[in-house]
Every structure is written in C-alpha cells, then in structure tokens.
C-alpha positions in Angstrom: 186.2 142.7 -11.3 186.5 144.8 -14.5 190.0 144.7 -16.0 190.9 147.6 -18.3 191.9 146.3 -21.7 195.0 147.4 -23.5 193.3 148.0 -26.8 196.0 150.0 -28.5 199.7 149.7 -28.0 200.1 153.5 -28.1 198.5 153.5 -24.6 201.1 151.1 -23.3 204.7 151.9 -22.8 207.8 150.8 -20.9 210.3 153.2 -19.6 213.1 153.5 -17.1 211.9 154.5 -13.6 212.1 158.3 -13.1 212.8 160.5 -10.1 209.3 161.6 -9.5 206.2 159.9 -8.1 207.4 156.6 -9.6 209.2 155.5 -6.5 206.1 155.6 -4.3 203.9 153.9 -6.9 206.5 151.1 -7.4 207.0 150.5 -3.7 203.2 150.1 -3.3 203.0 147.7 -6.2 205.7 145.5 -4.8 204.3 145.6 -1.2 200.8 144.7 -2.2 202.1 142.0 -4.5 203.7 140.5 -1.4 200.5 140.6 0.6 198.8 138.6 -2.2 201.3 135.8 -1.7 200.8 135.8 2.1 197.3 134.2 2.1 198.2 131.1 0.0 201.2 130.7 2.2 199.0 130.6 5.3 196.5 128.2 3.8 199.4 125.9 3.0 200.3 126.0 6.7 196.8 124.8 7.5 197.6 121.6 5.6 200.6 120.8 7.7 200.6 117.9 10.2 200.8 120.3 13.2 197.4 121.6 12.2 195.4 118.8 10.6 196.4 116.0 13.0 194.7 117.8 16.0 191.8 118.5 13.7 191.5 114.8 12.8 191.7 113.8 16.5 189.0 116.3 17.3 186.6 114.9 14.8 187.6 111.4 15.6 186.6 111.8 19.2 183.5 113.6 18.3 182.4 110.8 16.1 182.9 108.3 19.0 180.4 110.4 21.0 182.7 111.0 24.0 181.8 113.4 26.7 181.2 117.0 25.9 184.1 118.0 28.2 186.6 115.9 26.2 185.2 117.3 22.9 185.6 120.8 24.3 189.2 120.1 25.4 190.1 118.9 21.9 188.3 121.9 20.3 190.4 124.1 22.5 193.5 122.3 21.4 192.5 122.9 17.8 192.0 126.6 18.4 195.2 127.0 20.2 197.1 125.2 17.4 195.5 127.4 14.8 196.3 130.5 16.9 199.9 129.4 17.3 200.3 128.9 13.6 198.7 132.3 12.9 201.1 134.1 15.3 204.1 132.4 13.5 202.7 133.4 10.2 202.2 137.1 11.3 205.8 137.1 12.5 207.0 135.8 9.2 204.9 138.4 7.4 206.2 141.2 9.6 209.9 140.2 8.9 209.4 140.2 5.1 207.3 143.4 5.2 210.0 145.2 7.0 212.5 144.0 4.4 210.3 145.2 1.5 209.6 148.5 3.2 213.3 149.0 3.7 213.9 148.6 0.0 213.7 151.4 -2.6 213.3 154.1 -0.1 215.2 156.8 -2.0 216.2 157.7 -5.6 219.8 157.3 -4.5 219.2 153.7 -3.6 217.6 153.0 -7.0 220.7 154.4 -8.7 223.2 152.7 -6.4 221.5 149.3 -6.4 220.3 149.1 -10.0 221.2 151.8 -12.6 224.7 152.9 -11.7 226.1 149.3 -11.3 225.1 148.0 -14.7 221.5 147.0 -13.9 218.3 148.8 -14.6 214.7 149.3 -13.4 211.7 149.7 -15.7 208.0 150.5 -15.3 205.1 149.8 -17.6 202.5 152.5 -18.0 199.0 152.6 -19.5 197.7 156.1 -20.2 200.5 157.4 -18.0 199.6 155.2 -15.0 202.2 152.8 -13.7 200.8 149.3 -13.9 203.9 147.1 -13.5 207.6 147.1 -12.8 210.7 145.0 -13.0 214.3 145.4 -12.0 217.7 143.9 -12.9 220.4 143.9 -10.3 223.9 142.6 -10.8 224.8 139.7 -8.4 228.3 139.3 -6.9 229.2 136.8 -9.6 228.4 139.4 -12.3 225.2 137.7 -13.5 222.1 139.8 -13.8 219.3 138.8 -11.5 215.7 139.8 -12.2 213.7 141.2 -9.2 210.5 143.0 -8.4 208.5 141.8 -11.4 205.0 143.0 -10.4 201.8 143.8 -12.2 198.9 145.8 -10.8 196.1 143.4 -9.9 193.6 145.3 -12.1 195.8 144.8 -15.2 196.6 141.1 -14.8 196.1 138.8 -17.8 196.9 141.5 -20.3 200.5 140.5 -21.0 202.1 143.3 -19.0 204.5 141.1 -17.1 205.6 139.3 -20.2 206.2 142.6 -22.0 208.3 143.9 -19.1 210.3 140.7 -19.1 210.9 140.8 -22.9 212.0 144.5 -22.5 214.4 143.7 -19.7 215.9 140.7 -21.6 216.5 143.0 -24.6 218.2 145.5 -22.3 220.4 142.8 -20.9 221.4 141.6 -24.3 222.3 145.2 -25.3 224.6 145.4 -22.3 226.4 142.2 -23.3 224.9 139.7 -20.9 224.2 136.1 -21.9 222.6 134.6 -18.8 219.9 135.8 -16.4 218.7 134.5 -13.1 215.7 135.0 -10.8 214.1 133.7 -7.7 210.4 133.4 -6.8 208.1 131.9 -4.2 206.2 128.8 -5.3 203.0 130.7 -4.2 203.5 133.3 -6.9 201.5 131.1 -9.3 201.3 133.7 -12.1 205.0 134.3 -12.1 205.9 130.6 -12.0 203.5 130.0 -14.9 205.1 132.8 -17.0 208.6 131.5 -16.4 207.7 128.0 -17.5 206.1 129.3 -20.6 209.0 131.5 -21.6 211.8 128.9 -21.3 213.3 129.5 -17.8 215.1 126.5 -16.3 214.5 125.6 -12.7 217.9 125.4 -10.9 217.2 124.7 -7.2 215.0 125.4 -4.2 216.6 127.1 -1.2 215.6 128.3 2.2 215.5 132.1 2.2 214.3 132.5 5.8 214.1 129.8 8.5 212.6 131.7 11.4 209.8 131.2 12.4 208.9 129.3 9.2 211.0 128.0 6.4 210.4 130.3 3.4 211.5 128.7 0.2 212.6 130.4 -3.0 212.8 128.6 -6.3 215.7 129.8 -8.5 215.6 129.9 -12.3 218.0 130.8 -15.0 217.8 131.5 -18.7 220.4 131.8 -21.5 219.7 134.8 -23.8 
C-alpha cells in the first residue's frame, strides 16, 4: 500500500480540535483503530488451551487411523469450540464498540471531558486532512492521562504519533504538570513500541473488562 510521505513540515501541523467536521473524523479514526486491534486479539484466543487442546486431540486421533465417525465427532468438537470462542469474541467487540461509539458524540462532551477541565485534545493534519489525534484527560487524582492516540493507517511510519505525543507533552509542561500516565492494550504493537522508545515506564497490568473475556490494559507513566 502506498503511504503518502511528509516531505515538507509546512504540510504537517498540529492544532486543537475544532467544532467542525473534526469530531466525525476523529471518531472514525479511533473506531477503526480499535478494529485493527480486534484481529490480533482473536488470533491470540486461538492459541488458548480451550482451542488448541481439542485441535491436538483431533489430529491425534486422526493419526491413529480411528473410524471416520470418531474423526467426524472430534472435527465437530473443534468447530463448536471455535464457534464458541468466536461468539465470545464478538460479544467483547460489541461491548467495546458501544463504549467507543458512546464517546465524543458532541462538541460539548469534548469541552466538558477534555478542554474545560484542564486537559486538551489535538489533531494532526497533512494538507488539511486529519491523519491523527491524541487527547489529555485529567484523572481523579489530578494526573493527566493520555488517551485516543491514533494515526490513520495510510500515514503510519511517518512519525505522526510521535509528533502528537511530543506536542501534548509540551502542552502538559506549559500547564504545570510533571507526570503523565496512559494505558494501552498489549496488541497495540505500534503504540507499545513508541512508548518503550520514548522513555515510558511500565507500571502494571490490570483487567479492564472481565466479561466475556479478560481484556488487559498495560499502564505506563512518564515524568516530564
């Protein structure tokens, strides 16, 4: 896939989100970013004992040349196990999708959740097109938490996310903050790699959602 290059910095800019078409574009970026994480999450499920043990049993019995009826029975068991895991995955996906769709539904929410409470929300643009975003919300303990760091798939590998992060850190310093936190899924490989390269310290791993699957979030912090 062709990736447009950022040849000149004048084509690239970072600004605060505006009350225009920004909201819809940002919501779509965040939503499709989540969908990208879903598939690695499902393939990890396929490596769990509840899936690969029936698979091993199936091939073990097939190797022993047992009757076709028994082979068919274990093949059915495998398919039912896969279907059961798929249904649980779709339920998990639906829960998180509804959560994301329920976020950032209005300009008032952006103001109330980010801007008017000491946080902020920025978008990165290239030739006027929004290609990335990042938000800073203020947690109950008063520590800024970075959320919604997302880059358009066609503009990955160009440093957009890093520039957004640097801009937000600069904004946090200007506001007098000295520590930042964030949380991310272990399946967001690009984000995890960025955090490790830029000095974020891993704090803990918690369960964000336990039904129907345990969905883990890795928390990081950084002193600025």
